[in-house]
N, CA, C and O atoms as CSV, one atom per row, in Angstrom:
chain,resi,resn,atom,element,x,y,z
A,1,MET,N,N,-57.597,39.629,-63.189
A,1,MET,CA,C,-58.127,40.237,-61.988
A,1,MET,C,C,-57.654,41.683,-61.931
A,1,MET,O,O,-56.520,41.996,-62.294
A,2,GLN,N,N,-58.529,42.546,-61.475
A,2,GLN,CA,C,-58.181,43.929,-61.223
A,2,GLN,C,C,-58.116,44.128,-59.715
A,2,GLN,O,O,-58.922,43.585,-58.960
A,3,ILE,N,N,-57.125,44.928,-59.294
A,3,ILE,CA,C,-56.903,45.160,-57.869
A,3,ILE,C,C,-56.849,46.658,-57.621
A,3,ILE,O,O,-56.185,47.397,-58.348
A,4,GLN,N,N,-57.557,47.101,-56.581
A,4,GLN,CA,C,-57.448,48.476,-56.117
A,4,GLN,C,C,-57.065,48.419,-54.646
A,4,GLN,O,O,-57.703,47.724,-53.855
A,5,VAL,N,N,-56.020,49.152,-54.287
A,5,VAL,CA,C,-55.510,49.128,-52.920
A,5,VAL,C,C,-55.741,50.485,-52.273
A,5,VAL,O,O,-55.399,51.524,-52.837
A,6,ASP,N,N,-56.321,50.461,-51.092
A,6,ASP,CA,C,-56.481,51.665,-50.268
A,6,ASP,C,C,-55.629,51.436,-49.020
A,6,ASP,O,O,-56.096,50.862,-48.037
A,7,ARG,N,N,-54.380,51.888,-49.069
A,7,ARG,CA,C,-53.451,51.636,-47.960
A,7,ARG,C,C,-53.925,52.286,-46.668
A,7,ARG,O,O,-53.751,51.721,-45.588
A,8,GLY,N,N,-54.520,53.467,-46.769
A,8,GLY,CA,C,-55.001,54.170,-45.585
A,8,GLY,C,C,-56.072,53.397,-44.843
A,8,GLY,O,O,-56.090,53.377,-43.612
A,9,ALA,N,N,-56.964,52.762,-45.586
A,9,ALA,CA,C,-58.044,51.983,-44.981
A,9,ALA,C,C,-57.650,50.527,-44.768
A,9,ALA,O,O,-58.389,49.768,-44.142
A,10,GLY,N,N,-56.492,50.136,-45.285
A,10,GLY,CA,C,-56.075,48.735,-45.171
A,10,GLY,C,C,-56.996,47.820,-45.936
A,10,GLY,O,O,-57.324,46.728,-45.471
A,11,GLN,N,N,-57.427,48.267,-47.135
A,11,GLN,CA,C,-58.395,47.485,-47.899
A,11,GLN,C,C,-57.921,47.254,-49.321
A,11,GLN,O,O,-57.352,48.135,-49.966
A,12,ILE,N,N,-58.174,46.045,-49.786
A,12,ILE,CA,C,-57.900,45.654,-51.162
A,12,ILE,C,C,-59.240,45.278,-51.785
A,12,ILE,O,O,-59.966,44.443,-51.247
A,13,SER,N,N,-59.565,45.893,-52.913
A,13,SER,CA,C,-60.777,45.536,-53.649
A,13,SER,C,C,-60.360,44.744,-54.880
A,13,SER,O,O,-59.511,45.176,-55.660
A,14,MET,N,N,-60.972,43.581,-55.037
A,14,MET,CA,C,-60.637,42.700,-56.145
A,14,MET,C,C,-61.850,42.515,-57.037
A,14,MET,O,O,-62.978,42.411,-56.553
A,15,SER,N,N,-61.612,42.475,-58.357
A,15,SER,CA,C,-62.714,42.222,-59.288
A,15,SER,C,C,-62.213,41.331,-60.416
A,15,SER,O,O,-61.011,41.209,-60.652
A,16,GLY,N,N,-63.159,40.717,-61.099
A,16,GLY,CA,C,-62.815,39.806,-62.196
A,16,GLY,C,C,-62.617,38.390,-61.710
A,16,GLY,O,O,-63.390,37.895,-60.889
A,17,GLU,N,N,-61.579,37.730,-62.214
A,17,GLU,CA,C,-61.290,36.338,-61.886
A,17,GLU,C,C,-59.958,36.243,-61.152
A,17,GLU,O,O,-58.970,36.850,-61.566
A,18,PHE,N,N,-59.936,35.481,-60.062
A,18,PHE,CA,C,-58.746,35.307,-59.238
A,18,PHE,C,C,-58.230,33.894,-59.466
A,18,PHE,O,O,-58.790,32.927,-58.949
A,19,THR,N,N,-57.145,33.784,-60.255
A,19,THR,CA,C,-56.620,32.482,-60.654
A,19,THR,C,C,-55.100,32.427,-60.467
A,19,THR,O,O,-54.490,33.379,-59.980
A,20,PHE,N,N,-54.511,31.322,-60.852
A,20,PHE,CA,C,-53.078,31.110,-60.708
A,20,PHE,C,C,-52.256,32.238,-61.330
A,20,PHE,O,O,-51.206,32.600,-60.800
A,21,THR,N,N,-52.719,32.792,-62.440
A,21,THR,CA,C,-51.961,33.840,-63.134
A,21,THR,C,C,-51.837,35.118,-62.305
A,21,THR,O,O,-51.030,35.986,-62.637
A,22,ASP,N,N,-52.614,35.247,-61.245
A,22,ASP,CA,C,-52.594,36.443,-60.402
A,22,ASP,C,C,-51.655,36.305,-59.206
A,22,ASP,O,O,-51.610,37.191,-58.353
A,23,HIS,N,N,-50.916,35.222,-59.133
A,23,HIS,CA,C,-50.079,34.949,-57.962
A,23,HIS,C,C,-49.078,36.075,-57.667
A,23,HIS,O,O,-49.034,36.589,-56.550
A,24,ALA,N,N,-48.283,36.453,-58.660
A,24,ALA,CA,C,-47.228,37.449,-58.422
A,24,ALA,C,C,-47.794,38.811,-57.998
A,24,ALA,O,O,-47.342,39.360,-56.993
A,25,PRO,N,N,-48.774,39.378,-58.733
A,25,PRO,CA,C,-49.281,40.682,-58.294
A,25,PRO,C,C,-49.994,40.624,-56.939
A,25,PRO,O,O,-49.921,41.573,-56.160
A,26,PHE,N,N,-50.680,39.517,-56.659
A,26,PHE,CA,C,-51.373,39.395,-55.379
A,26,PHE,C,C,-50.361,39.317,-54.235
A,26,PHE,O,O,-50.532,39.969,-53.205
A,27,LYS,N,N,-49.318,38.528,-54.417
A,27,LYS,CA,C,-48.300,38.383,-53.382
A,27,LYS,C,C,-47.622,39.724,-53.087
A,27,LYS,O,O,-47.396,40.065,-51.926
A,28,GLN,N,N,-47.303,40.478,-54.129
A,28,GLN,CA,C,-46.677,41.789,-53.948
A,28,GLN,C,C,-47.616,42.755,-53.226
A,28,GLN,O,O,-47.195,43.475,-52.320
A,29,MET,N,N,-48.876,42.768,-53.625
A,29,MET,CA,C,-49.857,43.657,-53.020
A,29,MET,C,C,-50.057,43.325,-51.540
A,29,MET,O,O,-50.165,44.231,-50.715
A,30,VAL,N,N,-50.107,42.054,-51.203
A,30,VAL,CA,C,-50.285,41.640,-49.809
A,30,VAL,C,C,-49.071,42.064,-48.986
A,30,VAL,O,O,-49.225,42.554,-47.867
A,31,ALA,N,N,-47.883,41.882,-49.520
A,31,ALA,CA,C,-46.667,42.282,-48.800
A,31,ALA,C,C,-46.673,43.785,-48.534
A,31,ALA,O,O,-46.320,44.219,-47.437
A,32,GLU,N,N,-47.067,44.578,-49.516
A,32,GLU,CA,C,-47.129,46.029,-49.346
A,32,GLU,C,C,-48.148,46.414,-48.284
A,32,GLU,O,O,-47.893,47.292,-47.460
A,33,LEU,N,N,-49.292,45.761,-48.303
A,33,LEU,CA,C,-50.346,46.122,-47.356
A,33,LEU,C,C,-49.972,45.746,-45.928
A,33,LEU,O,O,-50.269,46.494,-44.996
A,34,PHE,N,N,-49.331,44.609,-45.747
A,34,PHE,CA,C,-48.948,44.210,-44.398
A,34,PHE,C,C,-47.758,45.016,-43.874
A,34,PHE,O,O,-47.441,44.961,-42.686
A,35,ALA,N,N,-47.107,45.760,-44.758
A,35,ALA,CA,C,-46.029,46.644,-44.322
A,35,ALA,C,C,-46.582,47.935,-43.713
A,35,ALA,O,O,-45.846,48.673,-43.058
A,36,THR,N,N,-47.868,48.212,-43.922
A,36,THR,CA,C,-48.499,49.395,-43.335
A,36,THR,C,C,-48.991,49.061,-41.936
A,36,THR,O,O,-49.019,47.896,-41.539
A,37,SER,N,N,-49.378,50.088,-41.194
A,37,SER,CA,C,-49.879,49.844,-39.838
A,37,SER,C,C,-51.387,49.611,-39.871
A,37,SER,O,O,-52.050,49.878,-40.873
A,38,GLY,N,N,-51.903,49.118,-38.779
A,38,GLY,CA,C,-53.332,48.856,-38.659
A,38,GLY,C,C,-53.580,47.497,-38.060
A,38,GLY,O,O,-52.698,46.637,-38.048
A,39,LYS,N,N,-54.789,47.305,-37.561
A,39,LYS,CA,C,-55.129,46.047,-36.906
A,39,LYS,C,C,-55.590,44.985,-37.895
A,39,LYS,O,O,-55.363,43.793,-37.685
A,40,SER,N,N,-56.238,45.421,-38.976
A,40,SER,CA,C,-56.789,44.434,-39.897
A,40,SER,C,C,-56.554,44.834,-41.349
A,40,SER,O,O,-56.288,45.993,-41.669
A,41,VAL,N,N,-56.663,43.836,-42.207
A,41,VAL,CA,C,-56.622,44.021,-43.651
A,41,VAL,C,C,-57.917,43.440,-44.188
A,41,VAL,O,O,-58.308,42.327,-43.836
A,42,ILE,N,N,-58.576,44.205,-45.042
A,42,ILE,CA,C,-59.862,43.787,-45.597
A,42,ILE,C,C,-59.695,43.496,-47.078
A,42,ILE,O,O,-59.159,44.315,-47.824
A,43,LEU,N,N,-60.158,42.323,-47.498
A,43,LEU,CA,C,-60.230,41.997,-48.917
A,43,LEU,C,C,-61.695,42.102,-49.326
A,43,LEU,O,O,-62.516,41.269,-48.941
A,44,ASP,N,N,-62.016,43.131,-50.108
A,44,ASP,CA,C,-63.384,43.315,-50.596
A,44,ASP,C,C,-63.546,42.467,-51.845
A,44,ASP,O,O,-62.948,42.752,-52.882
A,45,LEU,N,N,-64.354,41.432,-51.740
A,45,LEU,CA,C,-64.544,40.469,-52.831
A,45,LEU,C,C,-65.886,40.649,-53.525
A,45,LEU,O,O,-66.288,39.793,-54.314
A,46,SER,N,N,-66.578,41.731,-53.252
A,46,SER,CA,C,-67.942,41.915,-53.762
A,46,SER,C,C,-68.006,41.942,-55.288
A,46,SER,O,O,-69.053,41.644,-55.862
A,47,LYS,N,N,-66.923,42.289,-55.946
A,47,LYS,CA,C,-66.922,42.346,-57.418
A,47,LYS,C,C,-66.087,41.231,-58.035
A,47,LYS,O,O,-65.821,41.237,-59.237
A,48,LEU,N,N,-65.675,40.271,-57.205
A,48,LEU,CA,C,-64.920,39.126,-57.713
A,48,LEU,C,C,-65.905,38.101,-58.248
A,48,LEU,O,O,-66.779,37.629,-57.522
A,49,ASP,N,N,-65.758,37.755,-59.541
A,49,ASP,CA,C,-66.708,36.860,-60.206
A,49,ASP,C,C,-66.345,35.388,-60.085
A,49,ASP,O,O,-67.222,34.525,-60.126
A,50,PHE,N,N,-65.053,35.096,-59.936
A,50,PHE,CA,C,-64.602,33.703,-60.000
A,50,PHE,C,C,-63.318,33.542,-59.195
A,50,PHE,O,O,-62.459,34.424,-59.187
A,51,ILE,N,N,-63.201,32.408,-58.522
A,51,ILE,CA,C,-61.959,32.047,-57.838
A,51,ILE,C,C,-61.710,30.562,-58.073
A,51,ILE,O,O,-62.635,29.753,-58.003
A,52,ASP,N,N,-60.452,30.206,-58.353
A,52,ASP,CA,C,-60.121,28.790,-58.518
A,52,ASP,C,C,-59.321,28.312,-57.310
A,52,ASP,O,O,-59.124,29.061,-56.353
A,53,SER,N,N,-58.865,27.073,-57.357
A,53,SER,CA,C,-58.146,26.517,-56.205
A,53,SER,C,C,-56.855,27.277,-55.920
A,53,SER,O,O,-56.458,27.402,-54.761
A,54,ALA,N,N,-56.198,27.783,-56.953
A,54,ALA,CA,C,-54.985,28.579,-56.731
A,54,ALA,C,C,-55.322,29.882,-56.008
A,54,ALA,O,O,-54.573,30.316,-55.133
A,55,GLY,N,N,-56.433,30.501,-56.365
A,55,GLY,CA,C,-56.875,31.714,-55.680
A,55,GLY,C,C,-57.180,31.440,-54.222
A,55,GLY,O,O,-56.838,32.240,-53.351
A,56,LEU,N,N,-57.823,30.310,-53.949
A,56,LEU,CA,C,-58.096,29.933,-52.564
A,56,LEU,C,C,-56.786,29.742,-51.799
A,56,LEU,O,O,-56.664,30.153,-50.645
A,57,GLY,N,N,-55.815,29.117,-52.454
A,57,GLY,CA,C,-54.517,28.913,-51.823
A,57,GLY,C,C,-53.820,30.231,-51.515
A,57,GLY,O,O,-53.170,30.369,-50.479
A,58,MET,N,N,-53.954,31.190,-52.407
A,58,MET,CA,C,-53.338,32.497,-52.168
A,58,MET,C,C,-53.992,33.213,-50.994
A,58,MET,O,O,-53.321,33.929,-50.251
A,59,LEU,N,N,-55.289,33.026,-50.824
A,59,LEU,CA,C,-55.959,33.609,-49.656
A,59,LEU,C,C,-55.420,32.989,-48.371
A,59,LEU,O,O,-55.262,33.675,-47.361
A,60,LEU,N,N,-55.137,31.687,-48.415
A,60,LEU,CA,C,-54.555,31.025,-47.242
A,60,LEU,C,C,-53.155,31.571,-46.947
A,60,LEU,O,O,-52.787,31.739,-45.784
A,61,LEU,N,N,-52.380,31.844,-47.988
A,61,LEU,CA,C,-51.053,32.444,-47.791
A,61,LEU,C,C,-51.175,33.846,-47.190
A,61,LEU,O,O,-50.380,34.232,-46.332
A,62,ALA,N,N,-52.176,34.604,-47.646
A,62,ALA,CA,C,-52.408,35.941,-47.082
A,62,ALA,C,C,-52.805,35.835,-45.614
A,62,ALA,O,O,-52.411,36.667,-44.797
A,63,ARG,N,N,-53.582,34.816,-45.285
A,63,ARG,CA,C,-53.974,34.603,-43.885
A,63,ARG,C,C,-52.741,34.307,-43.025
A,63,ARG,O,O,-52.622,34.814,-41.910
A,64,ASP,N,N,-51.838,33.495,-43.540
A,64,ASP,CA,C,-50.600,33.194,-42.816
A,64,ASP,C,C,-49.771,34.456,-42.607
A,64,ASP,O,O,-49.200,34.659,-41.535
A,65,GLU,N,N,-49.705,35.299,-43.629
A,65,GLU,CA,C,-48.963,36.558,-43.522
A,65,GLU,C,C,-49.605,37.466,-42.473
A,65,GLU,O,O,-48.906,38.144,-41.721
A,66,ALA,N,N,-50.923,37.475,-42.428
A,66,ALA,CA,C,-51.637,38.282,-41.423
A,66,ALA,C,C,-51.275,37.810,-40.021
A,66,ALA,O,O,-51.003,38.623,-39.138
A,67,LYS,N,N,-51.273,36.501,-39.819
A,67,LYS,CA,C,-50.939,35.958,-38.495
A,67,LYS,C,C,-49.515,36.319,-38.095
A,67,LYS,O,O,-49.264,36.662,-36.940
A,68,LYS,N,N,-48.578,36.245,-39.045
A,68,LYS,CA,C,-47.184,36.599,-38.746
A,68,LYS,C,C,-47.053,38.056,-38.321
A,68,LYS,O,O,-46.174,38.407,-37.534
A,69,ASN,N,N,-47.937,38.901,-38.850
A,69,ASN,CA,C,-47.898,40.327,-38.558
A,69,ASN,C,C,-48.890,40.731,-37.476
A,69,ASN,O,O,-49.125,41.919,-37.252
A,70,ASP,N,N,-49.478,39.730,-36.800
A,70,ASP,CA,C,-50.459,39.969,-35.739
A,70,ASP,C,C,-51.595,40.881,-36.204
A,70,ASP,O,O,-51.968,41.838,-35.526
A,71,ARG,N,N,-52.132,40.555,-37.385
A,71,ARG,CA,C,-53.227,41.330,-37.976
A,71,ARG,C,C,-54.380,40.388,-38.294
A,71,ARG,O,O,-54.195,39.178,-38.419
A,72,ASP,N,N,-55.561,40.955,-38.423
A,72,ASP,CA,C,-56.735,40.202,-38.837
A,72,ASP,C,C,-56.891,40.332,-40.350
A,72,ASP,O,O,-56.633,41.395,-40.914
A,73,LEU,N,N,-57.308,39.264,-40.996
A,73,LEU,CA,C,-57.627,39.294,-42.421
A,73,LEU,C,C,-59.120,39.039,-42.540
A,73,LEU,O,O,-59.616,37.998,-42.111
A,74,ILE,N,N,-59.827,39.987,-43.122
A,74,ILE,CA,C,-61.280,39.909,-43.249
A,74,ILE,C,C,-61.638,39.814,-44.729
A,74,ILE,O,O,-61.185,40.626,-45.536
A,75,LEU,N,N,-62.442,38.831,-45.077
A,75,LEU,CA,C,-62.959,38.688,-46.433
A,75,LEU,C,C,-64.354,39.291,-46.450
A,75,LEU,O,O,-65.237,38.836,-45.724
A,76,ARG,N,N,-64.557,40.310,-47.272
A,76,ARG,CA,C,-65.816,41.053,-47.252
A,76,ARG,C,C,-66.646,40.794,-48.508
A,76,ARG,O,O,-66.146,40.867,-49.631
A,77,ARG,N,N,-67.910,40.494,-48.291
A,77,ARG,CA,C,-68.960,40.378,-49.302
A,77,ARG,C,C,-68.670,39.461,-50.500
A,77,ARG,O,O,-68.847,39.874,-51.646
A,78,PRO,N,N,-68.227,38.225,-50.249
A,78,PRO,CA,C,-68.123,37.315,-51.393
A,78,PRO,C,C,-69.527,36.999,-51.905
A,78,PRO,O,O,-70.481,36.954,-51.128
A,79,SER,N,N,-69.649,36.783,-53.206
A,79,SER,CA,C,-70.961,36.464,-53.769
A,79,SER,C,C,-70.805,35.448,-54.893
A,79,SER,O,O,-69.689,35.151,-55.319
A,80,GLY,N,N,-71.917,34.921,-55.366
A,80,GLY,CA,C,-71.929,34.005,-56.504
A,80,GLY,C,C,-71.015,32.809,-56.323
A,80,GLY,O,O,-71.027,32.148,-55.285
A,81,GLN,N,N,-70.219,32.540,-57.355
A,81,GLN,CA,C,-69.336,31.379,-57.374
A,81,GLN,C,C,-68.317,31.443,-56.248
A,81,GLN,O,O,-67.958,30.412,-55.681
A,82,VAL,N,N,-67.849,32.635,-55.917
A,82,VAL,CA,C,-66.848,32.790,-54.852
A,82,VAL,C,C,-67.455,32.365,-53.510
A,82,VAL,O,O,-66.821,31.646,-52.738
A,83,LYS,N,N,-68.660,32.806,-53.243
A,83,LYS,CA,C,-69.344,32.437,-51.991
A,83,LYS,C,C,-69.597,30.927,-51.937
A,83,LYS,O,O,-69.455,30.304,-50.884
A,84,ARG,N,N,-69.975,30.346,-53.082
A,84,ARG,CA,C,-70.194,28.892,-53.133
A,84,ARG,C,C,-68.893,28.134,-52.861
A,84,ARG,O,O,-68.899,27.134,-52.143
A,85,MET,N,N,-67.791,28.599,-53.424
A,85,MET,CA,C,-66.487,27.958,-53.183
A,85,MET,C,C,-66.106,28.043,-51.711
A,85,MET,O,O,-65.571,27.086,-51.152
A,86,PHE,N,N,-66.379,29.181,-51.081
A,86,PHE,CA,C,-66.088,29.324,-49.655
A,86,PHE,C,C,-66.928,28.341,-48.846
A,86,PHE,O,O,-66.456,27.799,-47.847
A,87,GLY,N,N,-68.165,28.109,-49.271
A,87,GLY,CA,C,-69.025,27.157,-48.573
A,87,GLY,C,C,-68.511,25.738,-48.709
A,87,GLY,O,O,-68.456,24.997,-47.728
A,88,VAL,N,N,-68.136,25.357,-49.917
A,88,VAL,CA,C,-67.640,24.002,-50.185
A,88,VAL,C,C,-66.352,23.734,-49.415
A,88,VAL,O,O,-66.149,22.632,-48.907
A,89,THR,N,N,-65.487,24.731,-49.328
A,89,THR,CA,C,-64.181,24.559,-48.693
A,89,THR,C,C,-64.187,24.896,-47.207
A,89,THR,O,O,-63.156,24.797,-46.541
A,90,LYS,N,N,-65.343,25.294,-46.688
A,90,LYS,CA,C,-65.482,25.638,-45.262
A,90,LYS,C,C,-64.548,26.784,-44.856
A,90,LYS,O,O,-64.005,26.789,-43.751
A,91,PHE,N,N,-64.369,27.745,-45.754
A,91,PHE,CA,C,-63.504,28.887,-45.459
A,91,PHE,C,C,-64.002,29.687,-44.266
A,91,PHE,O,O,-63.220,30.402,-43.639
A,92,SER,N,N,-65.277,29.586,-43.938
A,92,SER,CA,C,-65.807,30.335,-42.794
A,92,SER,C,C,-65.190,29.857,-41.491
A,92,SER,O,O,-65.246,30.565,-40.486
A,93,THR,N,N,-64.602,28.667,-41.492
A,93,THR,CA,C,-63.923,28.189,-40.278
A,93,THR,C,C,-62.486,28.703,-40.207
A,93,THR,O,O,-61.843,28.611,-39.161
A,94,LEU,N,N,-61.982,29.245,-41.319
A,94,LEU,CA,C,-60.598,29.702,-41.376
A,94,LEU,C,C,-60.458,31.218,-41.423
A,94,LEU,O,O,-59.405,31.758,-41.085
A,95,PHE,N,N,-61.507,31.895,-41.838
A,95,PHE,CA,C,-61.474,33.346,-42.057
A,95,PHE,C,C,-62.663,34.012,-41.376
A,95,PHE,O,O,-63.674,33.376,-41.078
A,96,THR,N,N,-62.512,35.301,-41.143
A,96,THR,CA,C,-63.657,36.135,-40.806
A,96,THR,C,C,-64.245,36.586,-42.128
A,96,THR,O,O,-63.572,37.241,-42.924
A,97,ILE,N,N,-65.513,36.233,-42.364
A,97,ILE,CA,C,-66.174,36.601,-43.609
A,97,ILE,C,C,-67.361,37.497,-43.276
A,97,ILE,O,O,-68.264,37.110,-42.535
A,98,GLU,N,N,-67.341,38.699,-43.839
A,98,GLU,CA,C,-68.423,39.661,-43.627
A,98,GLU,C,C,-69.322,39.662,-44.863
A,98,GLU,O,O,-68.841,39.701,-45.996
A,99,ASP,N,N,-70.643,39.618,-44.625
A,99,ASP,CA,C,-71.598,39.668,-45.757
A,99,ASP,C,C,-71.931,41.060,-46.153
A,99,ASP,O,O,-72.713,41.268,-47.081
C-alpha cells in the first residue's frame, strides 16, 4: 500500500492493497494525524484496489482512535472490491462514507 498524508487538510490518501502487512505504517500514520488539530480525518480510498479483513480491522481501530480524540473519521470514495467489502460488512452503519 502507498500512503500520502496531507496533515494540513487532515487527509490520508491510500492506494494499492491494504492488508495485514500494512499494520505498522498505518498505525503510525493514524497516530500522527490524530495528533494534529481539526474536526475530522478523511481517508481517501478512491485509489485503493483491495482490502482484506485485517485492513477492515485497522479501519475499525482508526475509528476508535477518532472517537477517543473527539474527531470524525470519513471514508471517501471507496470503489470496486473495497466498496463491495464495505457493503458485505455493513461498514456504512459504522462509518461516514462519502461517494
